[in-house]
N, C-alpha and C positions, 0 to 999 in steps of 0.2 A: 221165923223170927226176923230173918234178914229182910224179908219183904215188908214186914210191918214197919221196921225202922225206916225203910226207904219211903213208905207212905207217910210216916210221921214227918220226915224231913221235907217232903214236898208240900205238906200242909203248912208247915212253918214258913216256907218260902212264899207261899201264896198270901198268907196273912201279912207278911212284911210288905209285899207289893201293895196290898189294899191299904195298909196303914200309911205307906209312903205316898200314895196317889194324891191325897189332899194337899200335901206340901208341894208336890210338883205342879198341881193346878194353880196353887197360890203363886208359885214362881212365874208361871206363864202369864197369870193375870197382871202381876207387877210389871213384867216386861212389856205386855201390851199397853198398860197404862203409861209406861215410860215412852213408848213410841208415839202414842196419841199426844202426850204432853209435848214431845219434841216437835210435833207438827204444828202446834199452836203457839210456839215461842215467837214473840214479836221480832221482826227484822229490824236491825239497827238503822237509824236515820242516816242517809248518805251525807258525807262531808260536803259542805257548800264549796262551790268552785272558787279557787283562790284567784285573786287579781293577777293579771299577767305581770311578769317581771319587767321592770323598766329597761327598755332597750331591746326587749325580745321582739322578733319579727311579728308583725300584725297579720291577721288572716288576710287571704288574698282579696276578699270582698272589701275589707277596709282599705287595703293598699290601693285598690282600684279607685276608690273615692278620693284618697289623699293625693294620688298622682296628679289629678286634675287641679287640686287646690294649691299644691306646693309649686313655686317657680323652679324652673330648671337651673341648676347651679352653673354659673359661668366658668369657663376655663380659666385656670389660674394663670396669672401673668407674671413672668419673671423679669424684673428690671435690673439694669446694670448699675453698680455703684459708680460714682464719679469721684476720682481722686482729687480733683480741684476743690470739690465741696468738702470731702472728708479731711483734707489737709488745711482747710481754712483759707484757701486762696481766693475764694468767693464766699459770699454770704447768701443763704437762701435755703431751699428745701426741694426734695424730690416731689413731683406731683404725678397724678395719674396719667397713664399713656394717652396721647392725643390721637384720635382716629376721626378724620374728617374727609371723606371721599379719597382723593388721591394724595391728600396732605396727611401729615402726622409725624409723630416721634414716639418711639417706644419708651424711652427713659428721659423724659423732659425734666428740666429744672425750672424753678421760679427764683430768679436771682434778684437780690435787692442791693448788693454792693459788690464791687470788684477790687481786687488787690488785697494784700495782707498787711504790709507795714504801714501804708498810708491809704486806707480804703477809700474808694470813691463811691459814694451812694448813688443809686439810680433813682431818678425822680419818680419813676413808676416801675414796679416789678416787671422783669422781662422773662418771658418763657423762651428758654434756650436749650440747645443740646449740650451735652457735657463737653464736647470738643470746642464748641463756641465759647463756653464759659471759661475753659482753660486758656484759650487764646486771648480773651478779654483780661484775664488775670495778669498775663504777661504784659499786655499792652498798657495796663494801668500803671505799671512801673515806668514805662516810657513817657506817659502823660505827665506824671508827677515830676519826672526829671526835667522835661521841657518847661513845665510851669515854674520850677525853681530857677532855671537858667534865664528864661525870657521875661518872666513876670514877677519873680521874687515872692510869689505867694502860691501855696499848694492849692490843688483842685479839691473842692468839697463835694461837688455833685455833677452828674452827667444827665442832661435832659434828653431822655430817650424819646424817639419819634415813633419807632415800631420795632417789634420783635416777631413773635409768631403771628402769622396772618395767612390764611389759606387764600392765595390769589395768584394770578399770573404776573410775570415780570412787568413792572411799570403799570400795573393795573390794567393791562391790555385785555381785550375780550377774548383773544386766542393767543397761542404760543406756549412756551415752556412755563412750568410752574416756578414761581420765585423761590429762592432759598428760604424766604420767610415762611413758606408753606411747610418747611421741614424743621422749623425752630433752629435754623442754621444761619441766621443773619440778625444784625442789629443796626438800627439807624439812630444817629443822635443829631440834634439840631442846635444845641448850645452847651456851654460849659459854665458852671458857677464856681467862682473862686471862694477861698476861705474867708476873704474880706467882704463877700457879698456881691462883688462885681460879676456881671454876666457877659460872656463872650458868645455872640450869636454867629452861627455859620453864615446865614443869609446876609447879615449886616457887616460882619467884620472880616469876611474872606478876602475882600478887595479884588474882585474879578477883573481881569484885563478888559479893555474895550473890545467890543465885537469886531470881527474882520470887516474892513471897508470903512470903518469910522475912525481909524487911528489918526489919519491926517487931520481930521477936524477936531479931534479930542484934545483937551489940554494935557500937558505932560503929567503922567501919573505921579502921584505923591509917593514918597518912600513908604514901603510897607510898614504898617504899625506893629507894635509888639504883639497885639492880638492876632493880626494877620499872620505874622511869622510863627506864632504859637500854633494856630490852626493848621498851617502847612506842615509844621514839624510833626504834629501828632498824626496827620494824614500820611506822611511818609513812613512814620513808624508803624502804622497800621498795615502798610503794604508789605512789611516784613513778617507780619503775624498771620495775615489772612490772604486768601487767594483772589479775592475781589474787593477792591476799595474804589468807590465812586464818590467824588465830591462835586462842588459847584461847577468845575470846569469840564465835567464829563458830559453832561447834557442838561436840557431844561428840566428834566424830571428830578434832578438832584441839586437844584440851585439853592435850596434852603436846608440841606442836611448832608451828612456823610453816611454812606452805606458801606457796611463791612460784612463779608460772609466767607464761608469755607466751601463754596461750590467747586465742582470738578470742571477743569478746563483742559482741553487737549486729550490725546489718547491715554496718557499716563497720569492725568490730573496734576501735572507739575507746572502747567502754564499759569501765569498770574496776570490779572487785569488790575492796573493801578492808574486811575485817571482822576 
């Protein structure tokens, strides 16, 4: 009896396996179909490349082309502020550095008037260094004082003959460079008063007779107010500048007065006043 029961149990198990086989095969088929379907799924379209961020580095190939097209940036130039201009002692503006061979000035000014209380206009803008502009601002006060005392009329304008000019002294072919070449000098040839009168250096200086002709010359007339005025502002300039050359200095200055801040002597303290 026991053996029959065991045989019946085995038969039942076999029937169960047979009955379960179709379901298993069905599962396997579904899984296979799933795998096949997964292999045919469309791949998503790639995202288009985004434009580069503004300011981001360009590829090396592009940089190589741009390097030849773009100009090389110049070195930044630092200029010094001028107290005389900032304080209103002179009128004008800062201009670009001057570089011209051995000549030049790093912080030049273009001056249109000198003095603050009673400004004296310049007939033509002058390119000058800050130190020269400051000296002229002080000298302008001396000029106005002399004009009031000797002429009774203030000065309105200074006729400028030269400021910056890259050349040698007295326009010679060789020798030292003039202080004009460093924006460190100013020449004037005339003074215009507020009433419109013009005082000319060449005409009104009243130069003395040349040596050797004194005996034959007529007695010199008393200096005119214009002559005294020109000599007074010449003397005042000698206190403000290291070099002052007027009509009595040489033939090169017969028609104007030259003023500069050039260095004379070992310690730059020697002054030339002629």
